[in-house]
Structures are given as structure tokens and as C-alpha cells.
C-alpha positions in Angstrom: 8.7 -6.9 20.5 11.3 -8.8 18.5 10.6 -10.1 15.0 12.1 -13.4 13.8 12.6 -13.9 10.1 10.9 -17.0 8.7 12.3 -18.7 5.6 9.9 -19.0 2.7 9.3 -22.7 2.7 6.3 -25.0 3.3 5.4 -27.7 5.8 2.6 -30.2 6.4 1.9 -29.1 10.0 -1.5 -27.6 10.7 -2.4 -24.0 11.5 -3.7 -23.1 14.9 -7.3 -22.0 15.1 -6.7 -18.9 17.2 -4.6 -17.4 20.0 -6.5 -19.2 22.7 -8.6 -21.8 20.8 -11.9 -20.2 21.7 -15.0 -20.1 19.6 -16.8 -17.0 20.9 -18.8 -14.8 18.5 -18.3 -11.1 18.1 -18.5 -9.0 21.3 -16.9 -5.8 22.8 -15.1 -7.8 25.5 -11.6 -6.5 26.4 -8.6 -8.7 25.7 -7.2 -10.9 28.4 -3.8 -9.6 29.6 -2.2 -13.0 28.9 -3.3 -13.2 25.3 -0.6 -13.0 22.7 -1.4 -12.7 19.0 1.2 -13.7 16.5 0.9 -12.2 13.1 2.9 -13.0 10.0 4.3 -10.3 7.8 4.5 -11.5 4.2 6.7 -9.0 2.3 9.0 -8.5 -0.6 12.0 -8.2 1.6 14.6 -9.0 -1.1 14.6 -9.1 -4.9 13.4 -6.7 -7.6 10.2 -5.6 -5.7 11.9 -4.8 -2.5 12.5 -1.1 -3.3 8.7 -0.5 -2.7 8.4 -2.3 0.5 10.9 -0.9 3.0 10.2 0.2 6.5 6.8 -1.5 6.8 8.1 -3.0 10.1 8.7 0.4 11.5 5.0 1.2 11.2 4.1 -2.2 12.7 6.4 -1.7 15.7 5.0 1.7 16.3 1.4 0.5 16.3 2.3 -2.5 18.4 3.6 -0.2 21.1 0.4 1.9 20.9 -2.0 -1.1 21.3 0.1 -2.7 24.0 -1.1 0.2 26.3 -4.6 -1.0 25.5 -3.8 -4.6 26.7 -3.0 -6.2 23.3 0.2 -8.2 23.2 1.2 -8.6 19.5 4.4 -10.2 18.1 5.2 -10.9 14.5 7.3 -13.1 12.2 8.5 -12.2 8.7 8.4 -14.3 5.6 10.2 -13.0 2.5 8.6 -13.6 -0.9 12.0 -13.0 -2.6 10.0 -11.0 -5.2 8.6 -14.0 -7.0 5.1 -15.6 -7.2 6.5 -19.0 -6.1 8.2 -17.3 -3.2 5.0 -15.6 -2.1 3.0 -18.9 -2.2 5.7 -20.7 -0.2 6.0 -17.9 2.3 2.3 -18.0 3.0 2.3 -21.7 3.6 5.3 -21.3 5.9 3.5 -18.7 8.0 0.4 -20.8 8.4 1.8 -24.3 8.6 5.1 -23.8 10.5 4.7 -20.4 12.3 1.0 -20.9 13.1 0.2 -17.3 12.7 -3.2 -16.0 13.7 -3.3 -13.3 11.0 -1.2 -12.5 7.9 -0.2 -8.9 7.1 0.5 -8.6 3.4 2.8 -6.0 1.9 3.8 -7.6 -1.4 3.4 -6.9 -5.1 3.3 -10.6 -5.6 0.6 -11.4 -3.0 -1.8 -12.6 -5.7 0.2 -15.9 -5.7 -0.4 -16.4 -1.9 -4.0 -15.3 -1.8 -5.7 -18.5 -3.0 -4.0 -20.6 -0.3 -4.8 -18.1 2.5 -8.4 -17.8 1.3 -9.0 -21.5 1.2 -7.4 -21.9 4.6 -9.7 -19.1 5.9 -6.8 -17.1 7.3 -7.5 -13.4 8.1 -5.5 -11.1 5.9 -4.9 -7.4 6.4 -2.6 -5.2 4.3 -1.9 -3.1 1.3 -4.0 -3.9 -1.8 -1.1 -3.4 -4.3 -1.2 -6.7 -6.2 -4.6 -7.5 -7.7 -8.4 -7.9 -7.5 -8.3 -10.6 -4.8 -8.7 -7.8 -2.2 -12.1 -7.3 -3.7 -13.2 -10.9 -4.2 -11.7 -12.7 -1.1 -13.8 -12.0 1.9 -11.0 -13.0 4.4 -8.9 -10.0 3.1 -9.2 -6.5 4.4 -7.3 -3.6 2.8 -5.7 -0.7 4.7 -6.7 1.8 2.1 -9.7 0.0 0.7 -10.4 -2.7 -1.8 -9.4 -0.5 -4.7 -10.9 -1.0 -8.1 -8.0 -0.3 -10.4 -10.2 -1.2 -13.4 -12.4 1.7 -12.6 -11.4 5.3 -13.1 -11.5 8.3 -10.8 -11.2 12.0 -11.7 -8.6 12.6 -8.9 -5.4 12.0 -10.9 -6.6 13.9 -13.9 -7.7 16.8 -11.8 -4.3 17.0 -10.2 -2.4 16.9 -13.5 -4.6 19.6 -14.9 -4.0 21.8 -11.8 -0.3 21.6 -12.5 -0.6 22.7 -16.1 0.0 19.3 -17.8 -1.2 18.9 -21.4 0.1 15.4 -22.4 0.6 12.4 -20.2 2.8 9.3 -20.4 2.1 6.3 -18.2 3.6 2.9 -17.6 2.7 -0.2 -15.6 4.0 -3.7 -15.0 2.6 -6.6 -17.1 2.8 -9.1 -14.3 0.7 -7.1 -11.8 -3.0 -6.5 -12.7 -3.2 -3.5 -10.4 -0.1 -1.8 -11.9 -1.2 -2.5 -15.4 -4.8 -1.2 -14.8 -3.5 1.9 -12.9 -1.4 2.9 -15.8 -4.3 2.8 -18.1 -6.7 4.4 -15.7 -4.3 7.3 -15.2 -4.5 8.0 -19.0 -8.3 7.8 -19.0 -8.6 10.1 -16.0 -6.3 12.6 -17.8 -8.4 12.4 -21.0 -11.6 12.9 -19.1 -10.5 16.3 -17.8 -9.4 17.4 -21.3 -5.7 16.3 -21.4 -4.0 14.1 -23.9 -2.5 10.7 -23.0 0.2 10.5 -25.6 1.9 7.3 -24.5 0.6 4.4 -22.4 2.5 1.1 -21.7 0.9 -1.4 -19.4 3.2 -4.3 -20.4 6.5 -3.2 -19.0 8.7 -6.0 -17.5 8.4 -6.3 -13.7 11.2 -4.5 -11.9 13.1 -3.6 -15.0 15.2 -0.5 -15.3 15.8 -0.8 -19.1 13.7 2.3 -19.7 15.6 4.0 -22.6 13.3 2.8 -25.3 10.1 4.0 -23.6 11.7 7.3 -22.6 12.5 7.9 -26.3 8.9 6.9 -27.3 7.5 9.2 -24.7 9.6 12.1 -26.0 8.4 11.4 -29.6 4.8 11.5 -28.2 5.4 14.9 -26.8 4.6 14.1 -23.2 5.1 16.7 -20.4 4.1 14.5 -17.5 4.6 10.9 -16.5 2.8 8.7 -14.0 4.9 5.5 -13.5 2.6 3.0 -11.7 5.6 0.9 -10.8 8.3 0.4 -8.1 10.7 3.3 -7.3 13.7 1.7 -9.0 11.8 1.7 -12.3 10.2 5.1 -11.7 13.5 7.0 -11.0 15.3 5.3 -13.9 12.5 6.5 -16.2 12.4 10.0 -14.9 16.2 10.3 -15.3 16.1 8.9 -18.8 13.3 11.4 -19.8 15.3 14.4 -18.4 18.5 13.2 -20.1 16.5 13.0 -23.3 15.5 16.7 -22.9 11.9 16.1 -21.9 10.6 19.1 -19.8 8.5 17.3 -17.2 5.9 19.5 -15.6 4.9 16.6 -13.4 6.4 13.2 -12.5 3.8 11.7 -10.1 4.7 8.5 -8.2 2.5 6.3 -5.9 5.5 5.0 -4.0 8.7 6.7 -2.8 7.5 9.4 -0.4 9.3 9.6 2.9 12.3 7.7 4.4 12.8 5.3 1.5 13.8 8.2 -0.7 15.6 10.4 1.9 17.9 7.5 2.8 18.5 6.3 -0.7 21.6 8.3 -1.2 22.5 11.5 -3.0 22.1 10.0 -6.5 18.5 9.0 -6.0 17.7 12.2 -4.1 18.9 14.2 -7.1 16.8 12.1 -9.5 13.7 12.8 -7.3 14.0 16.6 -7.3 10.6 18.3 -8.0 8.9 14.9 -8.2 5.4 14.6 -6.9 4.1 11.8 -4.7 0.5 10.8 -3.9 -0.6 9.3 -0.6 -3.9 8.1 0.8 -2.9 9.1 4.4 -2.2 12.5 5.8 1.4 13.4 5.1 3.4 14.2 8.3 4.1 17.6 6.9 0.5 18.5 7.8 1.4 18.3 11.5 -2.1 17.2 12.5 -2.9 15.6 15.8 -2.9 12.2 14.0 0.4 12.7 12.2 2.1 14.0 15.4 0.9 10.9 17.3 2.1 8.7 14.5 5.6 10.3 14.4 5.8 10.1 18.2 5.1 6.4 18.2 7.7 5.8 15.5 10.3 7.8 17.4 9.5 5.9 20.7 10.2 2.5 19.0 13.3 3.6 17.2 11.7 3.8 13.7 11.9 6.5 11.0 10.3 9.8 11.7 9.9 10.4 8.0 7.5 7.5 7.2 6.8 6.3 3.7 3.7 4.5 2.4 4.9 1.1 3.7 5.4 2.6 7.2 1.8 4.0 7.2 0.5 0.6 5.9 2.3 -1.3 8.7 0.9 1.0 11.3 -2.7 0.9 9.9 -2.6 -2.9 9.6 -2.0 -3.4 13.3 -4.6 -0.8 14.2 -7.1 -2.5 11.9 -6.3 -5.9 13.5 -7.1 -4.5 17.0 -10.3 -2.9 15.9 -11.3 -6.3 14.6 -10.2 -8.0 17.8 -12.4 -5.6 19.8 -15.5 -7.2 18.2 -14.2 -10.8 18.0 -15.1 -12.0 21.4 -13.1 -12.6 24.6 -11.4 -15.6 23.1 -11.1 -14.7 19.4 -10.7 -17.3 16.6 -9.7 -16.7 13.1 -13.4 -17.1 12.1 -14.7 -14.7 14.7 -12.0 -12.1 13.7 -13.0 -12.3 10.0 -16.7 -11.9 11.1 -15.7 -8.9 13.2 -13.6 -7.2 10.5 -16.6 -7.8 8.1 -18.7 -5.5 10.2 -16.3 -2.5 10.1 -17.6 0.4 8.0 -15.6 3.3 9.6 -11.9 2.7 9.9 -9.6 5.7 10.5 -6.1 4.5 11.6 -5.3 6.9 14.4 -7.1 9.6 12.5 -4.6 9.5 9.5 -7.5 9.6 7.0 -8.6 13.0 8.4 -12.3 13.6 8.0 -12.6 10.7 5.5 -13.0 7.3 7.4 -12.8 4.2 5.3 -15.4 1.6 4.8 -13.1 -1.5 4.6 -16.1 -3.6 3.4 -17.0 -1.4 0.5 -15.8 -3.7 -2.2 -17.5 -1.9 -5.1 -16.8 1.8 -5.0 -13.2 2.6 -3.9 -10.9 3.8 -6.6 -8.6 6.5 -5.2 -8.7 6.0 -1.4 -11.4 7.0 1.1 -14.0 9.2 -0.5 -11.8 9.3 -3.6 -9.3 11.5 -1.8 -5.5 11.6 -2.1 -2.9 13.9 -0.6 0.0 15.2 -2.7 3.5 16.4 -1.8 6.5 17.6 -3.9 10.2 17.0 -3.1 12.5 20.0 -3.1 16.0 19.5 -1.7 15.5 17.0 1.1 12.1 18.3 2.1 8.6 17.3 1.1 6.2 20.2 0.6 2.4 20.1 0.6 0.9 20.9 -2.7 -1.6 23.8 -2.5 -5.2 22.8 -3.1 -4.3 19.2 -3.1 -4.2 18.1 0.6 -6.4 16.3 0.0 -7.8 16.4 -3.5 -11.0 14.5 -3.8 -12.5 13.1 -7.0 -15.3 11.0 -8.2 -15.7 7.8 -10.2 -16.1 8.4 -13.9 -19.4 6.6 -14.9 -19.0 4.0 -17.5 -15.2 4.1 -17.7 -13.3 0.9 -17.1 -9.9 -0.6 -18.1 -8.4 -4.1 -18.3 -4.8 -5.2 -17.6 
């Protein structure tokens, strides 16, 4: 399957109503061999947010090859947000009005700018909920690792930090992104709930910036011994390096993005910066060598993709598998409306088994904070190898009653 790159621009042409124009309701009918489903990948392909979005296409290609054996013919086109809200909005309109995509797969920190148009146009959206609360409120949107409530707080992060001997946490998030800002604050609340100190919290950091020296010095003055940057890798590694250069002895630097190929292929400088850094993941890390991870790696290898997947790779893979699970209940001739209806009935999603014994209710829009069942997997980089963290694969927490944060 060959992807063509779509420029981020709008048009006045209308969106197609479905791959075949049918109006059937949900059923378990098998797809017709001649049906082709065109999906649009909306992604931060260039610009300051691109460091957190690489290799999502590898995961999509791997899943496309898997579902092709089941009779589903899927192709995709790409629209680049150029890492700006205006670019995200224009890219969404281009995918619908010019490319006539059936579904949009979202992998963008700026997707909040595209969501209102796609919701009003009733376009099915599947993807990574990394931008804001629209994944909770927009009923046409379905998140690969759950409609996460970043304003609520789970014990998972705090438990992990306490396990590693942390006493004082520093956290940072982007001001432009509600989910990033809230995650930085909730990390601090989770740490305090388990008895740790949150000595420095900054939820107003400029999007994509690497001017981190002032906050590194402020964190040092606050006496922090751990940091959780809820930001893109370029900002995270700049901060970690600045803290180490300032003489801060970090017991833990925990990142939500960076695990896998993106880091291993980033060059010796970045690899050096990432030594002994921890990474969290909602999916089983490939280092577990489970049946699910082995099948995932085999599909990646068969389609020429990375065999050291990162979070975007997992999300691309999971997005296609979620789409097909939705199509299975959307009738013999699915429409966008029947696909949304079908996706709305899914309460047990487990992409190729990569959630282990914790399937995800993709329609639980009230209780998901830290992944399926509040569970996260943790790995640590040493040399050029990621290692599983004992007693943390997975580590499952609970929602802290009565604790919320705001951007």
C-alpha cells in the first residue's frame, strides 16, 4: 500500500458518505473483496511537534498488511499539520473535502484545532488522545488508549516514583496543550498523594521550546531528584541534559514519549542524553516477548518498518485494528454514520493483544486516567537497550477520589 502526501489546504468539494455509499446498519457481515477504505492520517510531520510523531506510518502499514489477510483493503493519505493549529485545521479540511477520506487517524499534538470541523462533519476519528478533552466530549472520536482524563489523577505515576526512591519531583508541561499542562500538574498531585514532595511544577512552558536553562536552575534550587517532562522529546532531553549539567542527581527522569526507534535512531548525542531515562507505555513493550509483541514485530518486519517500535508506531497499528473492529459491526456496505455507531458499541478493545490482560473500553469517557485499568508499563534505557523495570510491567493504579487539576 503506497501513501500519498496531501498538502494542508482546504477545498469546497464535498466529502463522500462512505466507501460504497451504502446505508446499512451494524451487522457482522464480512467485507466485500472489492471494497477499499481510504483513511487520512493527520500528523505533525514537520515543525516543532514532529519529534513526538515519528514512525506512526510503520505501525499503520504493519496493521494494514495484517487486516488485508482478513479481506480489508485499506489505503491512506497523509496531511501534515506543520505543527500549528491553523495547519491542523487546514489539513483536516483537505482530507475531507479534497481527499474524500472515510476515516481520519489523528496523531497530532495540535489536533484540538481540527476536531471541531471533523465533529461537525460527522467524520469518524481514531487515534492518539494527546491534545485535549475533545476525545472525551466528541462522540465521533475514539482513542487508541482511551479518552484519558488528564484533569483527574491516578496513583500510578506516584507509585512508580516512590518505588524508585524519589523524594522530590519536578514537572513541566506545555501551555498550548491542555493535556500536557494537566498531565504536568497531575504528576505532581500523584507524587504528593503517595508521600513525595513536588518541589517544582511549570505547566506554562512554551510549546516545543528547548530554552530550558531557567527552569533547570529553578528545579535545582527546589531540590528535585526526579523530573517528569510531559512534553515532546526535544524539550525533554534538553531539560534532562541541562539538569545533569547543573549537577542535579536525577534518580528518575520519566518520559511519556521517546521509547523505541525514535530514540535509537536519533544519533549518539541524543542516545547519550537518554541514558538511564525511564519511559512509560500503555502497550506491552516488545522487550516482554509476548505472543502479541512477537506478532507485532513480525508484521513490522514484513512491511519494512522498524522492529523497535515507539509509541507512535503502536498507535498507528492500534488505529487500523480499531478501524477494522468497527467495520466488522458496521454492515456490509458501511457508511461513516454506521461506522461511528459500530465503534460506539465497542467495550473491549485489545489491539492484537498488546494490552495484555487489560482490554480497553473505548467508550468509557469518564474513568480512564492512566491507560486500560490504570495500568502502565515502564522501561529504562541502558546503552542502546531498553530494559523492563521490575514490578512495573505493568504497574496498575487507581483514580484518586476528589483530586482534579486544570490547565
